C-alpha positions in Angstrom: 0.2 0.0 0.2 1.5 3.5 -1.2 -0.3 6.2 0.5 0.3 9.4 2.1 0.1 9.2 5.7 -0.1 12.6 7.9 -2.1 11.3 10.8 -1.3 7.9 12.5 -3.6 7.0 15.4 -2.8 3.6 17.1 -5.0 1.2 19.0 -3.4 -1.5 20.7 -1.9 -3.0 24.1 1.5 -2.6 25.5 3.3 -3.2 22.4 2.1 0.0 21.3 1.4 1.9 24.7 3.4 5.3 24.5 2.8 6.0 28.3 -1.0 6.1 28.5 -1.1 3.3 31.3 1.8 5.1 33.1 0.2 8.3 33.4 -3.0 6.7 35.3 -1.3 4.1 37.2 2.6 4.7 37.4 3.1 1.6 36.0 5.3 0.2 34.5 8.0 1.8 36.5 11.6 2.1 35.9 13.7 0.1 34.4 11.0 0.4 32.0 11.7 3.7 30.0 9.3 6.6 30.7 5.9 4.4 30.9 6.7 2.3 28.0 7.1 -1.5 28.3 10.7 -1.3 26.7 13.8 0.6 27.1 12.8 3.2 24.6 10.3 4.2 22.2 8.0 1.8 20.6 7.4 0.8 16.9 4.3 3.4 16.9 6.4 6.4 17.8 9.3 5.2 15.7 7.0 4.5 12.8 5.5 7.9 13.0 8.8 9.7 12.7 9.7 7.6 9.7 6.4 8.5 8.1 6.7 12.0 9.3 3.3 11.6 10.6 1.5 13.1 13.6 1.0 10.2 16.2 -2.1 10.1 18.2 -1.3 6.8 20.5 -4.6 5.4 22.2 -3.1 2.0 23.1 -3.1 1.0 26.8 -0.9 -1.7 28.4 -3.0 -4.8 29.3 -5.6 -4.0 26.9 -7.3 -6.8 25.2 -9.4 -7.0 21.9 -12.2 -9.3 22.9 -12.9 -8.9 26.9 -13.5 -12.6 26.9 -10.1 -13.8 27.9 -9.8 -16.0 31.2 -8.3 -12.8 32.8 -10.4 -10.1 31.3 -9.2 -6.5 32.2 -12.2 -4.7 33.9 -10.6 -1.5 33.2 -12.0 0.9 30.4 -9.1 0.3 28.3 -9.8 -2.5 25.9 -10.4 -2.1 21.9 -14.0 -0.9 22.1 -13.2 1.7 24.6 -10.1 2.8 22.7 -12.4 3.3 19.6 -14.9 5.0 21.6 -12.1 7.4 22.9 -11.3 8.3 19.5 -14.6 8.9 18.4 -15.0 11.3 21.2 -11.8 13.3 20.1 -13.5 13.8 16.7 -16.3 15.6 18.3 -18.8 14.3 15.4 -16.4 15.1 12.7 -14.9 12.9 10.2 -11.2 11.7 10.8 -8.7 14.1 9.3 -7.5 13.4 5.5 -4.5 11.2 5.3 -5.3 9.3 8.3 -4.0 5.7 9.0 -5.2 3.8 11.8 -3.1 0.9 13.2 -4.8 -2.1 14.9 -2.3 -3.9 16.9 -4.1 -6.1 19.8 -5.0 -9.7 20.8 -1.7 -10.5 22.4 -3.2 -10.4 26.0 -6.4 -12.3 24.9 -4.0 -15.4 23.8 -1.4 -14.9 26.7 -4.2 -14.8 29.2 -5.4 -18.0 27.8 -1.9 -19.7 27.6 -1.1 -18.6 31.2 -4.3 -19.5 32.8 -4.4 -23.1 31.2 -7.4 -22.4 28.9 -10.7 -21.0 29.6 -14.6 -22.1 28.7 -13.7 -20.9 25.2 -12.3 -23.1 22.5 -9.4 -21.9 20.8 -11.5 -21.2 17.4 -14.1 -19.6 19.5 -11.4 -17.2 21.2 -10.0 -16.3 17.9 -13.4 -15.6 16.5 -14.1 -13.4 19.5 -10.7 -11.4 18.9 -11.6 -11.2 15.2 -15.0 -10.1 15.7 -14.0 -7.1 18.0 -11.3 -6.0 15.6 -13.8 -6.3 12.4 -16.2 -4.1 14.5 -13.3 -1.5 15.0 -12.5 -1.5 11.4 -16.3 -0.9 10.4 -16.5 2.0 13.0 -13.1 3.7 11.6 -14.2 3.3 8.0 -17.6 5.0 8.9 -15.6 8.1 10.3 -13.6 8.5 7.5 -10.3 6.7 8.1 -8.9 6.3 4.8 -6.4 3.5 5.4 -6.1 0.8 8.3 -3.0 -0.9 9.0 -4.0 -4.3 10.6 -1.2 -6.0 12.5 -0.9 -9.9 12.8 0.8 -10.6 16.1 4.3 -12.1 16.9 4.7 -15.6 17.2 4.6 -16.1 21.0 6.0 -19.4 21.1 9.4 -17.7 20.2 9.4 -15.3 23.1 11.7 -15.9 26.2 8.6 -15.8 28.4 6.6 -18.5 27.1 9.6 -20.6 26.5 10.4 -20.2 29.8 6.9 -21.1 31.2 7.3 -24.2 28.9 10.2 -25.3 30.7 8.7 -25.3 34.1 5.9 -27.6 32.7 8.1 -30.4 32.0 6.8 -32.8 29.6 3.8 -30.6 28.7 6.3 -27.9 27.7 6.2 -28.7 24.1 2.4 -28.9 24.0 2.3 -25.3 25.2 4.7 -24.2 22.7 2.9 -25.8 19.8 -0.5 -24.2 21.0 1.2 -20.6 21.2 2.3 -21.2 17.7 -1.2 -22.5 16.6 -2.7 -19.3 18.2 -0.5 -17.4 16.1 -1.2 -19.1 12.9 -4.9 -19.0 13.3 -4.8 -15.2 14.3 -2.8 -14.6 11.1 -5.1 -16.4 9.2 -8.2 -14.5 10.5 -6.4 -11.2 9.9 -5.5 -12.1 6.4 -9.3 -12.7 5.9 -10.2 -9.4 7.4 -7.8 -7.4 5.2 -9.0 -9.4 2.1 -12.5 -8.3 2.8 -11.8 -4.7 3.5 -10.3 -2.6 0.7 -8.9 0.0 2.9 -7.1 -2.4 5.2 -3.4 -3.2 4.8 -2.2 -6.3 6.5 1.3 -5.9 8.1 2.2 -9.3 8.9 4.3 -9.2 12.1 3.9 -12.8 12.7 5.9 -13.4 9.4 8.7 -10.8 10.7 8.9 -12.5 14.2 9.4 -16.0 12.5 12.2 -14.8 10.2 13.9 -13.0 13.2 13.6 -16.1 15.3 15.0 -18.5 12.7 17.9 -15.9 11.6 18.5 -13.4 14.4 21.9 -12.2 13.3 20.5 -10.9 10.0 18.5 -8.3 12.0 21.5 -7.4 14.4 20.5 -9.7 17.4 23.0 -12.0 19.1 20.7 -14.3 21.0 17.0 -13.6 21.1 16.5 -15.9 24.2 18.3 -13.6 26.5 16.1 -10.4 27.8 17.6 -7.1 28.5 16.6 -7.5 32.0 18.5 -10.9 32.5 22.0 -10.9 34.2 23.0 -12.9 31.1 22.7 -10.0 28.9 25.7 -8.1 30.6 28.4 -7.5 27.9 25.9 -7.0 25.1 24.9 -3.7 23.4 21.0 -2.8 23.8 20.7 -3.0 19.9 21.9 -6.7 20.1 19.2 -7.8 22.4 15.5 -8.4 20.8 13.6 -8.9 23.9 13.4 -6.4 27.0 11.5 -8.4 29.7 10.8 -11.7 28.1 7.7 -10.8 26.3 8.1 -7.0 25.1 10.6 -5.9 22.3 13.5 -3.8 23.1 13.7 -0.5 21.2 15.9 -2.0 18.4 13.5 -4.9 18.1 10.6 -2.0 18.1 12.8 -0.5 15.4 12.8 -3.5 13.1 8.9 -3.6 13.6 8.7 0.1 12.3 10.9 -0.6 9.6 9.1 -3.5 8.6 5.5 -1.7 8.7 7.1 1.3 7.0 7.8 -1.0 4.2 4.6 -2.5 3.7 2.5 1.0 4.0 4.9 2.9 1.8 5.8 0.2 -0.9 3.8 0.0 -4.2 3.9 -3.9 -3.8 4.7 -6.2 -1.2 5.6 -10.0 -1.9 6.4 -12.7 0.7 8.5 -15.5 -0.5 7.7 -19.1 1.0 9.9 -21.5 -1.2 7.3 -22.2 -3.5 9.0 -20.3 -6.5 12.8 -20.1 -7.2 12.8 -17.1 -9.4 11.1 -13.9 -8.4 10.5 -10.7 -10.2 9.7 -7.3 -8.7 7.1 -4.9 -10.2 7.7 -1.7 -11.9 7.2 0.2 -8.8 8.8 0.4 -5.2 8.8 -3.1 -4.3 8.9 -4.8 -0.8 10.0 -8.4 -0.9 10.6 -10.3 2.0 11.7 -14.0 2.6 10.0 -16.1 5.1 11.1 -19.4 7.0 10.5 -22.4 5.0 9.8 -26.2 6.1 13.0 -27.8 5.3 11.7 -31.0 5.6 9.5 -30.2 2.6 11.7 -31.0 -0.2 9.3 -29.3 -2.9 10.3 -26.0 -1.1 13.4 -23.9 -1.3 14.9 -20.6 0.0 17.6 -20.6 -2.8 16.2 -17.6 -4.6 17.1 -15.7 -7.8 15.5 -12.3 -7.3 15.1 -9.5 -9.8 14.2 -5.9 -8.8 12.4 -3.7 -11.1 12.7 -0.2 -12.1 11.8 1.3 -8.9 13.3 1.7 -5.3 13.2 -1.6 -3.9 13.6 -3.1 -0.4 14.6 -7.0 -0.8 15.4 -9.1 2.3 16.1 -12.6 0.5 16.4 -14.6 3.5 18.9 -17.4 4.8 19.1 -19.5 1.7 21.9 -19.2 -1.0 20.4 -16.4 -3.0 21.3 -14.1 -6.1 19.7 -10.9 -6.2 19.8 -8.1 -9.0 18.6 -4.8 -7.9 17.8 -3.3 -11.6 17.2 0.3 -11.7 16.6 2.6 -8.7 18.0 3.1 -5.4 17.6 -0.2 -3.6 18.3 -1.8 -0.2 19.0 -5.5 -0.6 19.8 -7.6 2.3 20.7 -11.5 2.4 20.5 -13.7 5.5 23.0 -16.4 6.7 23.6 -18.3 3.6 25.9 -17.5 0.6 24.8 -14.4 -1.3 25.6 -12.9 -4.7 24.0 -9.2 -4.6 24.2 -6.8 -7.5 22.9 -3.2 -7.2 22.8 -2.2 -10.6 21.9 1.2 -11.6 21.3 3.7 -8.8 22.4 4.5 -5.2 22.2 1.2 -3.6 22.9 -0.6 -0.1 23.8 -4.1 -0.3 24.2 -5.9 3.0 25.0 -9.6 4.3 25.8 -10.8 7.7 26.6 -14.2 6.7 29.8 -16.1 7.8 29.5 -17.9 4.3 30.9 -16.8 1.0 29.4 -13.7 -0.4 29.9 -11.7 -3.5 28.6 -8.1 -3.6 28.8 -5.9 -6.9 27.4 -2.4 -6.3 27.2 -1.5 -10.0 26.8 2.1 -10.9 26.0 4.8 -8.3 27.1 5.9 -4.8 26.8 2.6 -3.0 27.4 0.9 0.5 28.5 -2.5 0.7 28.1 -4.0 4.2 29.5 -7.4 5.3 30.8 -9.4 8.3 34.4 -9.9 8.4 33.8 -13.3 9.6 32.6 -14.3 6.2 34.8 -14.8 3.0 33.4 -11.8 0.9 34.4 -10.2 -2.4 32.9 -6.6 -2.5 33.3 -4.7 -5.7 32.2 -0.8 -5.6 31.8 -0.4 -9.5 31.7 3.2 -10.5 30.8 6.1 -8.0 31.8 6.9 -4.5 31.3 3.8 -2.5 31.4 2.8 1.1 32.6 -0.4 2.1 31.7 -1.5 5.8 33.2 -4.3 7.4 31.5 -5.4 10.7 33.8 -6.7 13.4 32.1 -8.0 16.7 33.8 -9.6 19.9 32.9 -13.1 18.8 35.7 -12.8 15.8 38.4 -12.3 18.8 39.8 -15.4 20.2 43.0 -16.5 22.5 44.8 -17.2 19.1 44.1 -13.9 17.3 41.2 -13.4 15.0 38.6 -15.6 13.0 38.5 -13.2 10.3 37.4 -14.6 6.9 39.3 -13.4 3.5 38.1 -10.0 2.2 38.7 -8.8 -1.4 37.8 -5.2 -1.7 37.9 -3.3 -5.0 37.0 0.3 -5.0 36.6 1.1 -9.0 36.0 4.3 -10.0 35.2 7.2 -7.6 36.5 8.2 -4.2 35.9 5.1 -2.0 36.0 4.6 1.8 36.8 1.3 3.7 35.1 1.5 7.1 35.3 -0.9 9.7 32.6 -1.0 12.7 33.4 -2.4 16.5 31.4 -1.8 19.4 32.9 -0.9 23.1 31.1 -3.6 25.0 34.1 -5.6 25.4 37.1 -3.9 26.5 39.6 -6.9 25.5 37.9 -7.4 22.1 38.0 -3.6 21.6 41.6 -3.3 22.1 42.5 -6.1 20.1 40.6 -4.9 17.1 42.0 -1.3 17.6 45.4 -2.7 17.4 44.4 -4.5 14.2 43.1 -1.5 12.7 46.3 0.1 13.4 47.9 -2.6 11.2 45.6 -1.8 8.5 46.1 2.0 8.7 49.8 1.5 8.4 49.5 -0.8 5.3 47.2 1.8 3.7 49.9 4.8 4.4 52.5 2.4 2.8 50.4 2.2 -0.1 50.2 6.0 -0.2 53.9 6.3 0.1 54.5 4.1 -2.6 52.1 5.9 -4.9 49.7 3.0 -5.0 47.0 4.4 -2.9 44.5 2.1 -1.4 46.1 -1.1 -2.9 47.5 -3.4 -0.2 47.2 -6.7 1.8 47.2 -7.3 5.5 45.5 -9.7 8.0 43.3 -11.4 5.0 42.6 -8.3 3.5 43.1 -7.7 -0.2 42.4 -4.3 -1.2 42.5 -2.1 -4.3 41.3 1.3 -5.2 40.5 2.5 -1.9 40.9 6.1 -1.0 40.5 6.2 2.9 40.1 3.9 5.8 38.1 4.4 8.8 37.1 3.1 12.2 34.1 3.5 13.8 33.3 2.6 17.3 29.8 2.0 18.5 28.9 2.9 22.2 25.8 3.4 24.4 24.5 7.0 24.8 25.6 8.4 27.9 22.4 11.0 28.0 20.3 9.5 30.8 17.1 10.3 28.9 18.3 8.2 25.7 19.8 5.1 27.2 18.7 3.0 24.2 20.5 5.0 21.7 23.7 3.9 20.0 26.4 6.4 19.6 28.5 6.0 16.1 31.8 7.9 16.4 34.3 7.7 13.8 37.6 7.5 15.8 40.2 7.4 13.2 40.2 8.4 9.5 42.8 8.4 7.1 42.7 9.6 3.5 40.2 11.4 1.6 36.7 10.5 2.4 33.8 11.5 0.0 30.7 12.5 1.7 27.4 10.5 2.0 24.8 11.9 -0.5 21.3 12.2 0.4 19.8 9.1 -1.5 22.7 6.8 0.1 22.2 8.4 3.5 18.5 7.8 3.7 19.1 4.1 2.6 22.2 3.8 5.5 19.4 4.9 7.9 17.1 2.5 6.8 19.6 -0.2 7.0 20.3 1.1 10.6 16.5 0.5 11.5 16.6 -2.9 10.1 19.7 -3.7 12.5 22.0 -4.4 9.3 24.7 -2.2 10.8 24.7 -3.6 14.4 28.0 -5.1 15.6 
């Protein structure tokens, strides 16, 4: 759905609440951030910022859709009351032009069911009750002139640390609980798909598919271990943007950011395609496309996630998934990301971002334009910038440092024409690893300086790097914000820079910000 969105009104529960429950009850208290059920702003706030839209957030933590869950919340905060509150705000008028409503609710209905051991309702009855309440909300919002409705599916509860922990306490019954939680997610997704199909002003934002993809390949979204909540002592040593769950159930600011980026892609693209393994060759349309690969059942031999994907003439956003993939961006300013498999990514014509966090063998060819090529130094990568002023990014995290040195893969970096920069990114969460990587960068810098002295600027070999045509080398150190008001933010500091780095243009800068939102630059 490609549409102008100047007003974003949000209905939901604690996943969307930007402090409404806190203003009435003082909960959630710290360490929850300023009344959010997280360590920072929610996806709703981040999405409104990305869209440049005014946010009217009516969501309440603890709210249910149906009011028929085993632990029904008697407070007037559930979906029907939120809709009624919005109507009161309108004072009998129609909704402002270019208003999009987000409906993201139902988690508490299902969590209450799971944690209470069931109710008098059957599972189909519970899903129908949730669906009916949401359908009523859609009807009311449509009647008052809301032009578009973004209907969110729910994340797969079976992959959350809280439900997995509950399953562990149940012993032999634990797998049954996880299967039931997954089934509820599938049934809810199907019901929401049917609602979207029957209402032309409704666009489905399938967070269930996103949660499945992030659970199957977390590193591709920047998350080190999705099973460790930030509030757990086990999270010590990880940067906030490496952790997906805040308290076992609610997302961190970084995970909210990925959800916001996903929703932004669905709502602003001309076409959305989800890849499920049934087709091996995929073609984008001639517009701004969003293509997203979902996990497949590897036991089903008729399915394959080894895709060949062709972008169109627009500005495409392509997440090719964890298989062995080949992606051609075509024309336009594209962002192309591959998962944990072996990838061959071709940018084509335009300013593009090509990214992989794979530890396998990868070939990234930027083509023409001012491009960014992002790779994990633990993989075996060939990065070719082609023409234009290009930025090569090699991510180095603490796992690449061991007692015997470094677990670096071989890197071939070809700058091509233009002014090209090779940037290394590390974080400061592990002082031993940070110091080792700092010392290693000094060897890279010395090799670069030697190439300049020999009038072979940017052509050198050191520590598995085979570099040619590079005009500058940089070291970026990511750290956690020292501002007590923004403890969730990651700072990005160019600590060392040698040579002449070309400035990043607006088109590429915007794509790099999108890549940051998706976690593609997290180390």
